[in-house]
Backbone as CSV, one residue per row, in Angstrom:
resi,resn,N_x,N_y,N_z,CA_x,CA_y,CA_z,C_x,C_y,C_z
1,UNK,0.830,-1.196,0.000,0.000,0.000,0.000,0.877,1.263,0.000
2,UNK,1.871,1.295,0.871,2.746,2.464,0.966,3.577,2.618,-0.302
3,UNK,4.027,1.505,-0.871,4.821,1.551,-2.101,3.968,2.103,-3.239
4,UNK,2.708,1.670,-3.312,1.805,2.162,-4.358,1.608,3.667,-4.220
5,UNK,1.380,4.149,-3.018,1.201,5.567,-2.783,2.468,6.340,-3.142
6,UNK,3.601,5.829,-2.760,4.875,6.484,-3.093,5.063,6.565,-4.603
7,UNK,4.737,5.490,-5.311,4.851,5.498,-6.770,3.896,6.499,-7.400
8,UNK,2.697,6.624,-6.858,1.730,7.596,-7.373,2.233,9.025,-7.158
9,UNK,2.805,9.289,-6.000,3.339,10.619,-5.717,4.503,10.961,-6.637
10,UNK,5.382,10.006,-6.853,6.516,10.225,-7.758,6.012,10.485,-9.173
11,UNK,5.038,9.714,-9.613,4.464,9.906,-10.943,3.880,11.303,-11.075
12,UNK,3.089,11.717,-10.072,2.470,13.042,-10.118,3.526,14.143,-10.134
13,UNK,4.546,14.018,-9.323,5.598,15.034,-9.295,6.331,15.114,-10.629
14,UNK,6.519,13.980,-11.292,7.112,13.996,-12.628,6.202,14.707,-13.624
15,UNK,4.898,14.504,-13.494,3.948,15.179,-14.373,3.966,16.687,-14.128
16,UNK,4.070,17.084,-12.867,4.150,18.511,-12.529,5.391,19.125,-13.163
17,UNK,6.488,18.403,-13.122,7.715,18.884,-13.736,7.512,19.098,-15.233
18,UNK,6.866,18.156,-15.888,6.576,18.299,-17.316,5.655,19.497,-17.576
19,UNK,4.665,19.688,-16.707,3.716,20.792,-16.896,4.396,22.148,-16.764
20,UNK,5.352,22.259,-15.861,6.001,23.553,-15.658,6.929,23.927,-16.804
21,UNK,7.205,22.980,-17.699,8.029,23.298,-18.864,7.217,23.286,-20.159
22,UNK,5.900,23.173,-20.043,5.006,23.177,-21.199,4.640,24.621,-21.543
23,UNK,5.163,25.115,-22.667,4.944,26.505,-23.064,3.483,26.873,-23.214
24,UNK,2.672,25.961,-23.764,1.248,26.243,-23.945,0.555,26.421,-22.593
25,UNK,0.899,25.585,-21.633,0.305,25.700,-20.295,0.787,26.971,-19.604
26,UNK,2.070,27.270,-19.713,2.620,28.479,-19.089,1.913,29.724,-19.615
27,UNK,1.587,29.739,-20.908,0.916,30.891,-21.507,-0.503,31.102,-20.996
28,UNK,-1.078,30.112,-20.338,-2.424,30.244,-19.773,-2.423,31.016,-18.455
29,UNK,-1.249,31.273,-17.906,-1.120,31.939,-16.611,-0.350,33.243,-16.770
30,UNK,-0.561,34.148,-15.817,0.112,35.447,-15.854,1.620,35.313,-15.733
31,UNK,2.052,34.321,-14.972,3.489,34.133,-14.761,3.749,32.683,-14.364
32,UNK,4.990,32.237,-14.509,5.326,30.879,-14.044,5.058,30.706,-12.542
33,UNK,5.200,31.784,-11.790,4.938,31.724,-10.348,3.462,31.387,-10.082
34,UNK,2.557,31.974,-10.870,1.128,31.699,-10.716,0.826,30.248,-11.063
35,UNK,1.420,29.758,-12.147,1.246,28.353,-12.526,1.731,27.432,-11.416
36,UNK,2.888,27.718,-10.879,3.446,26.898,-9.804,2.521,26.894,-8.586
37,UNK,1.976,28.048,-8.229,1.053,28.132,-7.095,-0.195,27.286,-7.350
38,UNK,-0.718,27.328,-8.569,-1.893,26.526,-8.912,-1.592,25.034,-8.823
39,UNK,-0.432,24.632,-9.301,-0.062,23.218,-9.239,0.123,22.746,-7.800
40,UNK,0.704,23.592,-6.967,0.870,23.245,-5.550,-0.490,23.114,-4.877
41,UNK,-1.393,24.053,-5.157,-2.739,23.967,-4.575,-3.449,22.702,-5.039
42,UNK,-3.310,22.372,-6.325,-3.926,21.150,-6.831,-3.363,19.933,-6.109
43,UNK,-2.061,19.914,-5.912,-1.419,18.784,-5.244,-1.937,18.614,-3.816
44,UNK,-2.037,19.710,-3.073,-2.426,19.613,-1.665,-3.929,19.536,-1.449
45,UNK,-4.715,20.207,-2.278,-6.157,20.300,-2.025,-7.005,19.533,-3.023
46,UNK,-6.434,19.066,-4.112,-7.197,18.323,-5.114,-7.979,19.244,-6.030
47,UNK,-8.679,18.643,-6.939,-9.398,19.426,-7.936,-10.758,19.896,-7.422
48,UNK,-11.329,19.190,-6.477,-12.635,19.552,-5.931,-12.515,19.845,-4.448
49,UNK,-13.299,20.807,-3.991,-13.300,21.083,-2.552,-14.206,20.060,-1.862
50,UNK,-13.921,19.848,-0.600,-14.703,18.898,0.174,-16.093,19.479,0.432
51,UNK,-17.113,18.651,0.258,-18.474,19.055,0.543,-18.740,18.846,2.028
52,UNK,-18.759,19.939,2.782,-18.901,19.832,4.246,-20.288,19.323,4.643
53,UNK,-21.340,19.776,3.930,-22.699,19.375,4.268,-23.070,18.141,3.466
54,UNK,-23.547,17.144,4.155,-24.031,15.945,3.494,-22.943,15.041,2.941
55,UNK,-21.715,15.260,3.340,-20.654,14.382,2.855,-20.751,13.039,3.564
56,UNK,-20.339,12.001,2.864,-20.456,10.653,3.424,-19.159,10.204,4.042
């Protein structure tokens, strides 16, 4: 279980590295710093916010 999670994290970090060097993606943001902040937020908080009411 831990090995699988570690492999997933390594894979994601490699993808983030590729994204930060993608010119088309960089052009979607005001600056590379903004892109980096968005990627960090995605990594820590995910793509969807937690539904506090009625969550299972």
